[in-house]
C-alpha positions in Angstrom: 59.8 95.6 173.6 63.0 97.1 175.1 63.4 96.5 178.9 63.4 99.7 180.9 65.1 100.4 184.2 62.6 100.1 187.1 61.8 103.3 189.0 61.1 103.0 192.7 57.9 105.0 193.5 57.8 103.8 197.1 59.1 101.0 199.2 56.3 98.8 197.8 55.9 100.0 194.3 58.4 99.9 191.4 57.5 100.7 187.8 59.3 99.3 184.8 60.6 96.1 183.3 60.1 92.9 185.4 57.8 94.7 187.9 54.1 94.2 188.6 51.7 96.4 186.7 51.4 99.8 188.5 48.1 101.5 189.0 47.7 105.3 189.3 44.2 106.1 190.3 42.0 108.8 191.9 39.7 111.7 191.1 40.4 114.2 188.5 40.5 117.0 191.0 40.5 117.4 194.8 36.8 117.9 195.6 37.4 118.0 199.4 39.8 116.7 201.9 37.3 114.1 203.1 36.6 112.9 199.6 40.3 112.3 198.7 40.9 110.3 201.9 37.7 108.3 201.2 38.7 107.4 197.7 42.3 106.6 198.6 41.1 104.1 201.2 38.4 102.7 199.0 40.8 102.1 196.0 43.3 100.5 198.3 40.7 98.1 199.7 40.0 97.0 196.1 43.5 96.8 194.5 46.1 96.9 197.3 49.1 99.1 196.7 48.7 101.9 194.2 49.6 105.5 193.5 46.9 108.1 194.4 46.3 110.8 191.9 44.4 114.1 192.2 45.0 117.7 190.9 45.1 120.7 193.2 44.2 122.9 190.2 42.7 122.1 186.8 44.1 125.1 184.9 42.8 124.0 181.5 39.1 123.5 182.1 36.9 124.2 179.0 34.9 126.9 180.7 36.0 129.8 183.0 33.1 128.9 185.3 34.2 125.3 185.7 35.5 124.1 189.1 39.3 124.1 189.2 40.1 122.8 192.7 41.3 124.2 196.0 44.5 125.8 194.6 48.2 125.3 195.2 48.6 125.9 199.0 45.5 124.2 200.2 45.7 121.4 197.6 49.3 120.5 198.5 48.3 120.5 202.2 45.6 118.0 201.4 47.8 115.8 199.2 50.5 115.8 201.9 47.9 114.4 204.2 47.2 111.6 201.8 50.9 110.9 201.6 51.3 111.0 205.3 48.5 108.3 205.5 50.8 106.0 203.5 49.9 106.5 199.9 52.3 107.5 197.2 50.9 110.6 195.5 50.9 112.1 191.9 49.7 115.5 191.0 49.9 118.0 188.1 52.0 121.1 188.0 51.4 123.9 185.5 54.1 126.5 186.1 57.9 126.2 186.8 57.5 127.9 190.2 55.1 125.1 191.4 57.6 122.3 190.9 59.7 122.6 194.1 56.6 123.3 196.2 54.8 120.3 194.9 57.9 118.1 195.2 57.8 118.6 198.9 54.3 117.1 199.1 54.1 114.4 196.5 56.1 111.6 194.9 55.4 112.1 191.2 55.1 115.4 189.4 52.9 115.2 186.3 53.3 117.4 183.2 49.9 118.0 181.7 49.5 117.0 178.0 48.9 120.6 176.8 52.2 121.6 178.5 54.5 118.8 177.4 56.7 121.0 175.3 57.2 123.7 177.9 61.0 123.6 178.5 61.1 125.6 181.7 58.4 123.5 183.3 60.1 120.2 182.3 63.5 121.4 183.5 62.2 122.6 186.9 60.3 119.4 187.4 63.5 117.4 186.6 65.6 119.5 189.0 63.4 118.5 192.0 64.7 114.9 191.7 61.2 113.6 191.9 59.7 111.2 189.3 58.4 113.2 186.4 55.4 111.8 184.4 55.1 113.5 181.0 51.7 113.1 179.4 52.1 113.1 175.6 50.2 115.9 174.1 47.2 115.1 171.9 49.2 117.0 169.2 52.6 115.2 169.6 53.8 112.1 167.8 55.2 109.2 169.8 58.6 109.8 168.3 58.6 113.5 169.2 57.7 113.1 172.9 61.3 111.9 173.4 62.4 115.5 173.1 60.3 116.4 176.2 61.8 113.5 178.1 65.3 114.6 177.2 64.6 118.0 178.6 63.9 116.4 182.0 66.9 114.1 181.6 69.2 117.1 180.9 69.0 117.9 184.6 70.5 114.5 185.5 67.1 113.1 186.5 66.4 109.8 184.8 63.2 109.1 186.8 60.9 109.7 183.8 57.6 108.2 182.8 55.8 108.8 179.5 52.0 108.6 179.3 49.8 108.0 176.3 46.5 109.7 176.6 45.1 109.6 173.0 45.8 111.7 169.9 43.5 114.3 168.3 41.4 112.7 165.6 39.4 115.5 164.0 37.3 117.7 166.2 36.1 116.6 169.7 37.6 113.1 169.4 40.7 111.1 170.3 42.2 107.9 169.0 44.9 105.6 170.5 47.6 104.3 168.2 48.9 101.2 170.0 52.1 101.3 168.0 53.1 104.4 169.9 53.4 102.4 173.2 56.1 100.3 171.7 57.8 103.3 170.1 57.9 105.3 173.4 59.0 102.3 175.5 62.0 101.9 173.3 63.3 105.2 174.6 64.2 103.3 177.8 61.7 104.9 180.2 58.5 103.3 181.6 55.3 103.9 179.7 51.9 104.4 181.2 48.5 104.2 179.5 45.9 106.8 180.6 42.8 104.8 179.9 40.3 107.4 181.1 41.6 110.5 179.2 42.0 108.4 176.1 38.2 108.0 176.0 37.5 111.7 176.5 35.7 113.7 173.9 37.4 117.1 174.3 35.0 120.0 174.4 32.2 117.8 173.1 29.6 119.0 175.7 30.0 122.7 174.7 31.4 124.1 178.0 32.9 120.7 179.1 34.4 117.6 177.7 32.3 114.5 177.1 33.5 110.9 177.2 32.9 107.2 176.2 33.7 105.3 179.4 32.5 102.0 177.9 35.8 101.9 176.0 38.0 102.2 179.1 38.2 98.4 179.6 38.9 97.3 176.0 41.5 100.0 175.5 43.3 99.4 178.8 43.3 95.6 178.1 44.9 96.3 174.7 47.5 98.6 176.1 48.6 96.2 178.8 48.8 93.4 176.3 51.1 95.7 174.2 53.5 95.9 177.2 52.9 99.1 179.2 54.3 99.4 182.7 51.4 101.2 184.3 47.8 102.2 183.9 46.3 105.6 184.8 42.6 105.6 185.7 40.5 108.5 187.0 38.1 106.9 189.4 35.0 108.2 191.1 32.3 106.6 193.2 29.7 108.6 191.3 31.0 110.0 188.0 27.7 111.8 187.4 28.5 114.0 190.4 32.2 114.5 189.8 33.3 118.1 189.7 35.7 117.5 186.8 36.0 114.8 184.0 33.1 112.7 185.3 32.1 111.9 181.7 35.2 109.8 181.2 35.9 108.5 184.7 35.7 104.9 185.7 33.0 104.1 188.3 34.6 102.8 191.5 32.6 99.6 191.6 34.0 98.6 188.2 37.6 99.0 189.3 38.1 95.6 190.9 37.1 93.3 188.0 39.0 95.5 185.5 42.2 95.6 187.6 42.1 91.8 188.1 41.9 91.3 184.3 44.7 93.8 183.6 47.0 92.1 186.1 46.5 88.7 184.5 47.1 90.1 181.0 50.3 91.8 182.3 51.6 88.5 183.7 50.9 86.7 180.4 52.4 89.5 178.3 55.5 89.6 180.5 56.0 85.9 180.2 
């Protein structure tokens, strides 16, 4: 696979060719200030340095009655607190006007899969100078997501990451084409594998998505062997109680063994 220029996420974490495997992990959505700090510390105790992930608003929930999060102002305040505690932070943005505000509080701006073609959103994210993680839409080919990345790059910002999160396969199902990881990495930007959203069953529970978390480990092992630079895992200490995406989240107590295996595979694949 083509080497890609490493991107510095923090003083301790670089993502890209020749770097250790990067972990992005955390709950789907901010459930409370106490909860995000608990999970950030718990994940750090298990894996060491990582990037904490949580959303301040889940704007694309299946049902209008589903929990969305604390919202922009309160959510960014909470995430700034996590960052002040020493954790690099990633969060989603959904509208161009959110980009600059979120950039003041976090290290990585994430473009949700459903919004990966939205030019104004991509350009505003790029203009902040922050790292921009573009999640490849379930409806977009690996070749075509380059167009989204180039919208960000048009601002002069080359700090771009592209994330695979599965492709629509009929109704309520996703499939991962491992060829796409190599295709996307040849663009020259780091590639991340979202192992937990790739096992999601979109809308399969009627007013919520289902999931097959038993496939998180085998898919993530395969992706790391294929040469990705980072792995994205939504993690929760009790997925059955999670306020969003619990059906496809990784249980916290399974993180340690999985991460140890992924790091070993990455070392072998890199060699």
